C-alpha positions in Angstrom: 18.5 3.2 21.3 18.5 3.9 17.6 19.1 0.2 17.0 15.4 -0.3 17.5 15.0 1.2 14.0 16.1 -2.0 12.3 13.8 -4.3 14.2 10.7 -3.9 12.0 12.7 -5.5 9.2 15.1 -7.8 11.1 12.4 -9.5 13.3 10.2 -10.7 10.4 13.4 -11.9 8.5 14.6 -13.9 11.6 11.2 -15.2 12.4 10.6 -16.2 8.7 13.8 -18.3 8.8 12.9 -19.9 12.2 9.4 -20.8 10.9 10.9 -22.9 8.1 12.0 -25.3 10.8 8.6 -25.2 12.5 6.8 -26.5 9.4 4.7 -29.2 11.2 3.6 -26.8 14.0 0.9 -24.8 12.4 -0.5 -23.2 15.6 2.9 -22.1 16.7 3.6 -20.6 13.2 0.3 -18.7 13.4 0.8 -17.1 16.8 4.5 -16.4 16.3 3.7 -14.5 13.1 0.8 -12.6 14.7 3.0 -11.7 17.7 5.7 -10.3 15.3 3.1 -7.9 13.9 2.0 -6.8 17.3 5.6 -6.2 18.3 6.2 -4.2 15.1 3.1 -2.1 15.9 4.5 -1.3 19.4 7.9 -0.4 17.9 6.2 1.9 15.3 4.2 3.7 18.0 7.3 4.2 20.1 9.3 5.6 17.1 6.4 7.9 16.0 6.4 9.4 19.5 10.2 9.8 19.6 10.2 11.6 16.2 7.8 14.2 17.5 10.2 15.1 20.4 13.6 14.4 18.9 13.0 14.8 15.1 14.1 12.4 12.4 16.0 9.4 13.7 18.7 7.5 11.8 20.7 4.3 12.3 24.2 3.9 10.7 25.1 0.3 10.1 28.6 -0.7 11.1 29.3 2.8 12.5 29.8 4.2 9.0 28.5 7.7 9.0 26.6 9.0 6.0 27.1 9.3 3.1 29.6 6.4 3.2 27.5 3.6 4.8 24.1 2.0 4.6 21.5 3.6 7.0 17.9 3.5 8.0 16.0 6.7 8.5 12.7 7.1 10.4 10.6 10.2 9.7 6.9 10.5 10.4 5.9 9.4 6.8 7.9 6.2 6.9 6.9 5.2 10.4 3.2 5.9 9.9 3.3 3.4 7.0 5.2 0.8 9.1 2.5 1.2 11.8 -0.4 0.7 9.4 1.4 -2.2 7.6 1.8 -4.0 11.0 -1.8 -3.5 12.0 -3.3 -4.5 8.7 -1.1 -7.6 8.4 -2.0 -8.7 11.9 -5.7 -8.5 11.1 -5.2 -10.3 7.7 -3.4 -13.1 9.6 -6.4 -13.6 11.8 -8.5 -14.1 8.6 -5.8 -16.4 7.2 -6.0 -18.7 10.2 -9.6 -19.6 9.2 -9.3 -19.6 5.4 -5.9 -20.7 4.1 -6.1 -24.3 5.1 -3.4 -26.4 6.8 -2.2 -27.9 3.5 -1.1 -24.4 2.3 0.0 -23.3 5.7 2.5 -26.1 5.7 3.9 -24.8 2.4 5.9 -22.1 4.4 3.0 -19.6 4.1 3.9 -17.8 7.3 7.6 -17.6 6.5 6.8 -15.9 3.2 4.4 -13.5 4.9 7.1 -12.5 7.3 9.6 -12.0 4.4 7.0 -9.9 2.5 6.6 -7.6 5.5 10.4 -7.4 6.0 10.7 -6.1 2.5 7.8 -3.7 2.9 9.2 -2.2 6.1 12.7 -2.1 4.8 11.5 -0.1 1.8 9.8 2.4 4.1 12.8 2.8 6.4 15.9 2.7 4.2 17.9 5.9 3.5 19.9 4.4 0.7 18.7 4.0 -3.0 20.4 0.7 -3.6 19.1 -0.7 -0.3 15.6 0.4 -1.5 16.1 -1.8 -4.5 17.2 -4.7 -2.3 14.1 -4.4 0.0 11.9 -4.2 -3.1 13.3 -7.5 -4.2 12.8 -9.2 -0.8 9.2 -8.1 -0.9 8.7 -9.2 -4.5 10.4 -12.6 -4.1 8.0 -13.4 -1.3 5.0 -12.1 -3.3 6.0 -14.4 -6.2 5.5 -17.4 -4.0 2.3 -16.1 -2.3 0.6 -15.2 -5.6 1.1 -18.8 -6.9 0.4 -20.6 -3.6 -2.4 -23.0 -4.4 -1.3 -24.0 -7.9 -4.5 -23.3 -9.7 -4.4 -22.8 -13.5 -5.5 -19.1 -13.2 -2.9 -18.5 -10.5 -0.1 -19.9 -12.5 -1.1 -17.8 -15.6 -1.3 -14.6 -13.7 1.7 -15.2 -11.6 3.9 -15.6 -14.7 2.6 -12.3 -16.0 3.2 -10.7 -12.5 6.8 -12.1 -12.2 7.7 -11.0 -15.8 6.5 -7.5 -15.3 8.3 -7.1 -11.9 11.5 -8.6 -13.2 11.5 -6.1 -16.1 10.7 -3.2 -13.8 13.5 -4.3 -11.4 16.0 -4.5 -14.3 15.0 -0.9 -15.3 15.3 0.1 -11.7 18.9 -1.2 -11.5 19.8 0.6 -14.7 18.3 3.9 -13.3 20.3 3.5 -10.1 23.5 2.8 -12.1 23.0 5.9 -14.3 22.3 8.1 -11.3 25.3 6.9 -9.4 27.5 7.4 -12.5 26.2 11.0 -12.8 26.1 12.1 -9.1 28.5 9.6 -7.4 26.5 8.7 -4.4 23.4 6.5 -3.4 22.6 8.0 0.0 19.2 9.7 -0.5 20.1 12.8 1.5 23.5 13.1 -0.2 21.8 12.6 -3.6 19.4 15.4 -2.8 22.2 17.7 -1.8 24.3 16.9 -4.9 21.4 17.3 -7.3 20.5 20.7 -5.7 24.2 21.8 -6.0 24.5 20.9 -9.7 20.9 21.8 -10.6 18.6 19.2 -12.2 20.4 18.9 -15.5 18.6 17.5 -18.6 20.4 14.1 -18.0 19.1 14.0 -14.4 15.6 14.8 -15.6 15.8 11.9 -18.1 17.0 9.6 -15.3 14.1 10.8 -13.1 11.7 9.8 -15.9 13.3 6.3 -15.9 12.6 6.1 -12.1 9.1 7.3 -12.8 8.6 4.4 -15.2 9.9 1.9 -12.7 7.6 3.1 -9.9 4.6 3.5 -12.3 5.0 -0.2 -13.1 5.4 -1.2 -9.4 2.5 0.9 -8.1 0.1 0.4 -11.0 0.2 4.1 -12.1 -1.2 3.9 -15.7 0.9 0.7 -16.4 -1.6 -1.3 -14.4 -2.5 -4.0 -16.9 -0.9 -6.7 -14.7 -2.7 -5.7 -11.5 -6.3 -6.8 -11.8 -5.3 -10.4 -12.7 -2.5 -10.7 -10.1 -4.7 -9.3 -7.3 -7.7 -11.5 -8.1 -6.2 -15.0 -8.1 -4.4 -15.5 -4.7 -6.2 -16.6 -1.6 -8.3 -14.0 0.1 -5.9 -13.1 2.9 -3.0 -12.8 0.4 -5.1 -10.7 -2.0 -6.0 -8.4 1.0 -2.3 -7.9 1.8 -1.4 -7.3 -1.8 -4.2 -4.7 -2.2 -3.3 -3.0 1.0 0.5 -3.0 0.8 2.2 -3.7 -2.5 1.1 -0.8 -4.6 1.6 1.5 -1.6 5.4 0.7 -1.5 5.6 1.9 -5.1 3.6 5.0 -4.2 5.9 5.6 -1.2 9.0 5.3 -3.3 7.6 7.7 -5.9 6.6 10.3 -3.3 10.0 10.0 -1.6 12.1 10.2 -4.8 10.1 13.1 -6.3 10.0 15.2 -3.2 13.6 14.6 -2.0 15.6 14.2 -5.2 13.8 15.3 -8.4 11.7 18.3 -7.4 13.6 21.0 -9.3 11.9 20.6 -12.7 8.3 20.2 -11.6 7.1 21.5 -14.9 8.3 18.3 -16.4 8.4 15.6 -13.8 5.3 16.5 -11.7 3.3 17.5 -14.8 4.0 14.0 -16.2 2.9 12.4 -12.9 -0.2 14.5 -13.1 -1.0 13.3 -16.6 -0.3 9.6 -15.6 -2.5 10.1 -12.5 -5.4 11.5 -14.5 -5.2 8.7 -17.1 -5.1 6.1 -14.3 -8.2 7.6 -12.7 -10.0 7.4 -16.1 -8.8 3.8 -16.8 -9.5 2.6 -13.3 -13.0 4.1 -13.3 -13.8 2.4 -16.7 -12.5 -0.9 -15.4 -14.5 -0.7 -12.1 -17.8 -0.4 -13.9 -17.0 -2.7 -16.9 -16.7 -6.0 -15.0 -19.1 -8.1 -13.1 -16.5 -10.3 -11.4 -16.3 -8.9 -7.8 -12.5 -9.4 -7.6 -11.9 -7.5 -10.8 -14.1 -4.6 -9.7 -12.2 -4.3 -6.4 -8.8 -4.6 -8.2 -9.8 -1.7 -10.4 -10.7 0.3 -7.3 -7.1 -0.2 -6.2 -6.0 1.4 -9.5 -8.3 4.4 -8.9 -6.8 4.9 -5.4 -3.3 4.9 -6.9 -4.3 7.7 -9.3 -6.0 9.7 -6.5 -3.1 9.5 -4.1 -0.6 10.6 -6.7 -2.8 13.6 -7.6 -1.5 15.1 -4.3 2.1 14.5 -5.4 1.5 16.1 -8.9 -0.2 19.1 -7.3 2.8 19.6 -5.1 1.4 21.7 -2.3 1.7 20.9 1.4 -2.1 20.7 1.8 -2.4 18.2 -1.1 0.5 16.1 0.3 -1.3 15.9 3.7 -4.4 14.8 1.8 -2.4 12.1 0.0 -0.9 10.8 3.2 -4.4 10.7 4.9 -5.8 8.9 1.9 -2.8 6.5 1.7 -3.5 5.4 5.4 -7.2 5.1 4.7 -6.7 3.1 1.5 -4.4 0.6 3.2 -7.1 -0.2 5.8 -10.1 -0.1 3.5 -8.6 -2.0 0.6 -7.6 -4.8 2.9 -11.2 -4.9 4.2 -12.7 -4.8 0.7 -10.7 -7.8 -0.4 -11.6 -9.7 2.8 -15.3 -8.9 2.2 -15.1 -10.0 -1.5 -13.4 -13.3 -0.6 -15.9 -14.0 2.1 -18.8 -13.4 -0.3 -17.2 -15.9 -2.8 -16.7 -18.4 0.1 -20.4 -18.3 1.2 -21.9 -18.3 -2.3 -19.5 -20.2 -4.4 -19.9 -17.4 -7.0 -17.6 -14.7 -8.3 -20.0 -12.7 -10.5 -22.2 -10.2 -8.8 -25.2 -11.0 -11.0 -25.1 -14.6 -9.6 -25.4 -13.4 -6.0 -28.5 -12.0 -4.2 -30.0 -11.3 -0.8 -26.9 -11.9 1.2 -27.9 -9.3 3.8 -30.8 -11.5 4.8 -28.5 -14.4 5.6 -25.6 -12.3 7.0 -27.0 -8.9 8.1 -23.8 -7.7 10.0 -21.7 -8.6 7.1 -24.0 -6.7 4.7 -23.8 -3.5 6.8 -20.1 -3.7 7.0 -19.9 -3.6 3.2 -22.3 -0.6 3.2 -19.9 1.3 5.6 -16.9 0.4 3.4 -18.8 1.7 0.3 -19.4 5.0 2.0 -15.9 5.3 3.3 -14.4 4.8 -0.2 -16.8 7.3 -1.7 -15.5 9.9 0.8 -18.7 10.3 2.8 -18.0 12.1 6.2 -17.1 11.3 8.9 -15.5 8.1 7.6 -11.8 7.9 6.8 -11.9 8.6 3.1 -13.4 12.1 3.6 -10.5 14.1 5.1 -8.0 12.9 2.5 -10.3 13.8 -0.4 -11.0 17.2 1.0 -7.3 18.1 1.5 -6.3 16.8 -1.9 -9.1 18.9 -3.4 -8.1 22.0 -1.4 -4.5 21.6 -2.5 -5.6 21.2 -6.2 -7.6 24.4 -5.9 -4.7 26.3 -4.4 -2.4 25.1 -7.3 -5.1 25.8 -9.9 -5.1 22.1 -11.0 -8.8 22.1 -11.9 -8.6 19.2 -14.4 -7.0 16.9 -11.9 -9.5 18.1 -9.3 -12.4 17.2 -11.6 -11.0 13.8 -12.5 -10.3 13.0 -8.9 -13.8 13.7 -7.8 -15.5 12.2 -10.8 -13.6 9.0 -10.0 -15.2 9.1 -6.6 -18.6 8.8 -8.2 -17.4 5.8 -10.2 -16.1 4.2 -7.0 -19.5 4.7 -5.4 -21.3 3.4 -8.4 -19.1 0.3 -8.8 -19.6 -0.6 -5.1 -23.3 0.3 -5.1 -23.7 -2.2 -8.0 -22.2 -4.9 -5.8 -24.3 -3.9 -2.8 -27.6 -3.8 -4.7 -26.9 -7.0 -6.8 -25.4 -9.1 -4.1 -27.0 -8.0 -0.8 -30.6 -6.9 -1.7 -33.3 -9.0 -3.3 -34.3 -12.6 -2.7 -31.6 -14.6 -1.1 -30.0 -17.4 -3.2 -28.9 -19.3 -0.1 -31.5 -21.6 1.5 -31.4 -22.4 5.2 -30.1 -25.9 4.4 -27.3 -24.6 2.2 -26.3 -21.6 4.4 -22.6 -21.7 5.3 -22.0 -20.4 8.8 -20.1 -17.2 9.0 -16.9 -18.2 10.8 -15.6 -15.9 13.6 -12.2 -15.9 11.8 -13.9 -14.3 8.8 -16.2 -11.7 10.4 -13.9 -10.6 13.3 -11.1 -9.2 11.0 -13.8 -7.4 8.9 -15.2 -5.8 12.1 -11.7 -4.7 13.2 -10.9 -3.1 9.9 -14.4 -1.4 9.9 -13.6 0.0 13.3 -10.3 1.2 11.8 -12.0 3.2 9.0 -14.5 4.7 11.4 -11.8 5.4 14.0 -9.6 7.0 11.4 -12.4 9.3 10.4 -13.3 10.4 13.9 -9.6 10.4 15.0 -8.3 12.6 12.1 -7.5 15.4 14.5 -5.1 13.5 16.8 -3.5 12.0 13.7 -3.1 15.4 12.1 0.1 16.2 14.2 1.9 13.2 12.6 0.5 13.8 9.1 1.4 17.5 9.1 4.9 16.6 10.3 5.2 14.0 7.5 4.0 16.4 4.8 6.2 19.2 6.1 9.3 17.0 5.9 8.4 15.8 2.4 7.8 19.3 1.1 11.0 20.7 2.7 13.9 18.3 1.7 16.4 20.3 3.8 14.9 18.9 7.0 15.6 15.4 5.9 19.1 16.3 4.6 20.1 18.1 7.9 18.9 15.2 10.0 20.8 12.6 8.0 24.0 14.5 7.2 24.2 16.4 10.6 24.5 19.8 8.9 
């Protein structure tokens, strides 16, 4: 039954290939893609339940037992992320049905969405470092197409920057893998952890760990985020929502996995450096969020702030802080997708991108306006919405570890998040409406329904924090105790 572990990656790959041959049949492509995400959601729920009763699950490809073969490993952390990825993608697809346009849908849009999700899920589930690189590349190759889909001048400019940055980071990633393999002699994550623990984290391994940190900082937008605001503001709304929800999170996942499983012996160096980068990211993201008046840029900088906040939990290095980071990671995947959908819809109904050119939208679209208000409160960490529990736990972990500077930066950044979104709300939703009855564009069901579903998600995650706590605690415990992962993979 462990063969089911490969399905969240294999099904999207196979479907993506099949959809290439169904290019003229748009409706078929839509509902096949949507069905794939529903199936992946069911698989993730099943795996999550099994992990609670049986422990970490692994699948050895070709019957080669670790550390000699390629394998997939499912623990609570990876499967929670597969679950949220599948749900968010399904909802973003509903939005895409009403917004992408048939011309772009015929340009293999749904094939590349499936390839993107295959890479994301593969990155979460792989237990092999080189396979992590391969899955990253599958995800990135699909994202290169999606970011440029539409062919507008701004898209082409930003997509070139996006491709160059990711090609360079992938090249550094490959070098880091080669040096690590040359030093330790294995690429299996559990075996790597065991070998590094046996030899001790030598100065050479610490240098290699910093190279990995550079790679994942580039990919997640940790301090090195200069490419992110542009790349996330030019694609179509549904694609931007997927990018904001998923792409930086894969980099964050890889960083958390590598620095809790492999390089956790010299935390005075590695984790302190992560803490410095997280703090600087919070500062830079906060400045960016209040400096711009383009709604897409403001939201992109809110993505940067979230990256810094989540990685504060890793830098602090306590189980409580790690639980907070996982909660906030789940919350941010849902809420950032929603925020990008809201921004795209605001631009669609007004024809404007700057918040000072929008006004009175709540008079024309009251439900839409109150959804934005709920999102604003959730991102600011107001209870009982989903952002609250993660912020409290990260703060508690920081106090336990005595990381008061990071604690202060994390919570000051929350004020900047609230201020940046409050500017949008006051400028764009209050005041005299700029849309007359004659010019009012009807709010499509395909636009508002996904926003409602994701709003239900952020409210439900806040109220349902207690049932989710079992899985989050298990995920945090596994991350903070590497021997659990090693024993499950190597059968020791």
